[in-house]
C-alpha positions in Angstrom: 0.0 0.0 0.0 2.8 2.3 0.9 4.6 1.7 -2.4 1.4 2.3 -4.3 0.8 5.6 -2.5 4.4 6.7 -3.1 4.0 5.9 -6.8 0.9 8.1 -7.0 2.7 10.9 -5.2 5.6 10.7 -7.6 3.1 10.7 -10.5 1.7 14.0 -9.3 5.1 15.7 -9.2 5.2 16.6 -12.9 1.7 18.1 -12.6 2.6 20.1 -9.5 5.7 21.3 -11.2 3.7 22.5 -14.2 1.2 24.3 -12.0 4.0 25.9 -10.0 5.8 27.1 -13.1 2.5 28.6 -14.5 1.8 30.4 -11.2 5.3 31.8 -11.2 5.0 32.9 -14.8 1.6 34.6 -14.3 2.9 36.3 -11.1 5.9 37.6 -13.0 3.8 38.9 -15.8 1.4 40.6 -13.4 4.3 42.1 -11.5 5.7 43.5 -14.8 2.4 45.0 -15.8 1.9 46.6 -12.4 5.4 48.0 -12.5 4.7 49.6 -15.9 1.5 51.2 -14.7 2.9 52.5 -11.4 6.0 53.8 -13.1 3.9 55.8 -15.6 1.4 57.0 -13.0 3.8 58.3 -10.4 6.3 59.4 -13.1 3.7 62.1 -14.1 4.2 63.6 -10.6 8.0 63.4 -10.8 8.1 60.5 -8.4 10.1 57.3 -9.2 8.0 54.2 -8.4 11.3 52.5 -7.4 11.7 54.8 -4.5 8.3 54.0 -3.0 9.2 50.5 -1.9 6.2 48.8 -3.3 6.0 45.0 -2.8 5.2 42.3 -5.3 1.7 42.2 -4.0 1.4 46.0 -4.5 2.5 45.7 -8.2 0.1 42.8 -8.7 -2.8 44.9 -7.4 -1.8 47.8 -9.7 -1.9 45.3 -12.6 -5.6 44.4 -12.0 -6.9 47.6 -13.6 -4.3 47.5 -16.4 -5.1 43.9 -17.2 -8.9 43.9 -17.2 -9.5 45.5 -20.7 -6.7 43.5 -22.5 -8.0 40.2 -21.0 -11.6 41.0 -22.0 -10.4 42.0 -25.5 -8.3 38.8 -25.8 -11.4 36.7 -24.8 -13.5 38.3 -27.5 -10.8 37.8 -30.2 -10.3 34.1 -29.2 -14.1 33.5 -29.4 -14.3 35.3 -32.8 -11.4 33.3 -34.2 -12.8 30.1 -33.0 -16.1 31.0 -34.7 -14.5 31.6 -38.1 -11.7 29.1 -38.1 -13.5 26.7 -40.5 -14.4 29.4 -43.0 -11.5 28.6 -45.4 -12.5 24.9 -45.4 -16.2 25.8 -46.0 -15.1 28.1 -48.8 -12.9 25.4 -50.3 -15.7 22.8 -50.3 -18.2 25.2 -51.8 -15.8 26.3 -54.5 -15.8 23.0 -56.3 -12.0 23.0 -56.3 -11.2 22.2 -52.7 -7.5 21.3 -53.1 -6.6 24.5 -55.1 -8.7 26.8 -52.9 -7.5 25.4 -49.6 -3.9 25.6 -50.8 -4.5 29.2 -51.7 -5.8 29.9 -48.1 -2.7 28.2 -46.7 -0.3 30.2 -48.8 -2.2 33.4 -48.2 -2.2 32.9 -44.4 1.5 32.0 -44.3 2.6 34.9 -46.5 0.5 37.4 -44.6 2.0 36.1 -41.3 5.6 36.4 -42.6 4.9 39.8 -44.0 3.5 41.1 -40.6 6.4 39.8 -38.6 8.8 41.3 -41.2 7.0 44.7 -40.7 7.5 44.4 -37.0 11.2 43.7 -37.5 11.5 46.8 -39.6 9.6 48.9 -37.1 11.7 47.9 -34.2 15.1 47.9 -35.9 14.9 50.8 -38.3 13.6 54.2 -37.2 12.0 55.5 -40.4 9.0 57.8 -41.2 7.1 54.7 -42.4 7.7 52.9 -39.1 6.8 55.7 -36.7 3.0 55.6 -37.2 3.0 51.8 -36.7 5.1 51.8 -33.5 2.0 51.4 -31.2 0.5 48.7 -33.4 3.7 46.7 -33.6 2.9 44.2 -30.8 -0.6 43.5 -32.4 1.0 43.0 -35.8 3.4 40.5 -34.2 0.5 38.6 -32.6 -1.5 38.6 -35.8 1.5 37.5 -37.8 2.2 34.5 -35.5 -1.5 33.7 -35.5 -1.7 33.7 -39.3 1.3 31.3 -39.6 -0.1 29.2 -36.9 -3.4 28.9 -38.7 -1.6 27.9 -41.9 0.2 25.3 -40.0 -3.0 24.0 -38.4 -4.6 23.6 -41.9 -1.6 21.6 -43.0 -1.9 19.3 -40.0 -5.7 19.1 -40.1 -6.4 18.6 -43.8 -3.4 16.9 -45.5 -5.7 14.7 -47.6 -7.6 17.7 -49.0 -4.3 19.5 -49.7 -2.7 16.4 -51.2 0.3 16.5 -49.0 1.9 14.3 -46.3 1.0 15.4 -42.8 4.0 17.1 -41.1 5.6 15.1 -38.4 4.6 15.5 -34.8 8.1 16.8 -33.9 8.0 19.5 -36.6 4.5 20.5 -35.4 5.6 20.7 -31.8 8.6 22.9 -32.6 6.5 25.2 -34.7 3.9 25.4 -32.0 6.4 26.3 -29.3 8.0 28.9 -31.5 4.7 30.5 -32.5 3.4 30.5 -28.9 6.6 32.2 -27.8 6.1 34.9 -30.4 2.5 35.4 -29.4 3.4 35.7 -25.7 6.1 38.2 -26.5 3.7 40.3 -28.5 1.0 40.0 -25.8 3.3 41.0 -23.0 4.5 43.9 -25.1 1.0 45.0 -26.0 -0.4 44.9 -22.4 2.7 46.5 -20.9 2.3 49.4 -23.4 -1.3 49.6 -22.5 -0.5 49.6 -18.8 2.1 52.4 -19.3 -0.4 54.5 -21.3 -3.2 53.9 -18.8 -0.9 55.0 -16.0 -0.2 58.3 -17.7 -3.8 58.8 -18.6 -5.0 58.1 -15.1 -2.5 60.6 -13.7 -3.5 63.3 -16.2 -7.2 62.6 -15.3 -6.5 63.0 -11.6 -4.8 66.3 -12.2 -7.7 67.5 -14.5 -10.4 66.7 -11.9 -8.3 68.2 -9.0 -7.7 64.8 -7.3 -11.3 64.4 -6.2 -10.8 60.9 -5.0 -7.7 61.6 -2.9 -7.9 62.0 0.9 -7.4 65.5 2.3 -4.4 65.8 4.6 -3.7 68.2 7.5 -0.1 68.2 8.8 0.7 69.3 12.3 4.4 70.0 12.9 6.7 71.1 15.8 9.0 72.9 13.3 8.2 74.9 10.2 8.2 72.9 7.0 8.8 74.0 3.5 5.2 73.5 2.3 3.9 76.4 0.5 2.2 77.6 -2.7 -0.3 76.1 -5.2 -3.2 76.0 -2.7 -1.3 74.8 0.3 -1.9 76.8 3.4 0.1 77.3 6.6 -1.1 78.5 10.0 0.6 79.0 13.3 -0.7 77.6 16.6 -0.3 80.2 19.4 -2.1 78.4 22.2 0.2 77.8 25.2 1.4 74.3 26.0 0.7 73.0 22.5 3.3 70.5 21.1 2.7 71.4 17.5 3.3 75.0 16.4 2.4 74.8 12.7 -0.5 73.4 10.8 -0.5 72.8 7.0 -3.7 72.3 5.0 -4.8 72.4 1.4 -3.0 69.1 0.7 -4.0 65.8 -1.0 -2.4 62.4 -0.3 -0.7 61.0 -3.4 0.7 57.9 -1.8 1.8 56.6 1.6 4.8 54.3 2.1 5.9 52.6 5.3 7.5 55.8 6.7 6.7 58.6 4.3 3.7 60.6 3.0 3.8 62.0 -0.5 1.6 65.1 -0.6 0.2 67.3 -3.3 -0.9 70.9 -2.9 -4.6 71.3 -3.9 -3.8 73.2 -7.1 -0.9 71.0 -8.2 0.1 71.3 -11.9 2.5 69.2 -13.8 6.0 70.7 -14.4 5.1 73.7 -12.1 4.6 72.4 -8.6 6.4 70.0 -6.3 5.4 66.9 -4.4 6.0 67.3 -0.7 7.6 64.3 1.1 6.9 64.2 4.8 8.7 61.6 6.9 6.7 60.1 9.7 8.2 61.1 13.1 7.3 62.2 16.6 7.5 65.8 15.5 4.8 65.3 12.9 1.2 64.5 13.1 -0.8 63.6 10.1 -4.6 63.9 10.0 -6.5 62.3 7.1 -10.0 63.3 6.1 -12.4 62.6 3.3 -12.0 64.8 0.3 -14.8 67.4 0.5 
């Protein structure tokens, strides 16, 4: 009984290893997307995301918003492609010349895929006026190119009799599949990372445009005078006797809080004009947080 149990346990090891590798891959991808988003968002305010000490969990949480639309779009595209995948075969059978028509589809799909990948190679390696307008579309062209070649390969594997050819060997198909999946993953990571970067910048610009309506209001009490002034920030002096704190600063929004620092924005903060105030948590500082009015 023990040997049988051990055999079953050993049989599960490859499965557990595959699951663990997939989890590690997904975590790494989410981390990268979250990093791209946070870098773009906080970069708008002149703050390097690397100085904020975010954890892996923080970056993964940042990636949730960045990943939702790309994942939804990907799902719709997959469903659409599955729905039309047999269109060439249907066309070939209806044409009355199935072999010639299906061969035409295979050649067209393969040629289109190679052309799209070649265009991406030109865009990424040669800065030309032709390449510049297509720079943002490059990852999608790469994915489409690999998908077209993959579809042509699938037709060769699925309908060798109709095409009048010998079915490619399983080893050849496996090598092609791995290569094409790798290209698709590169394009997908590239596309979503670019989307995360763009969304981070757009969210930061939007926050500035609506005057940070969803950011908490901050009041800072300090023993000593701080260099917080201008752009809507206000300072008052506390003259009551026996008060620990002598100065109070208002008109501030909370941009982000780290383990020991508060990054604050004046209420009328404008890009490339105003500063972000960094307040270190200490006994000489008291931070009050209130709902944005």
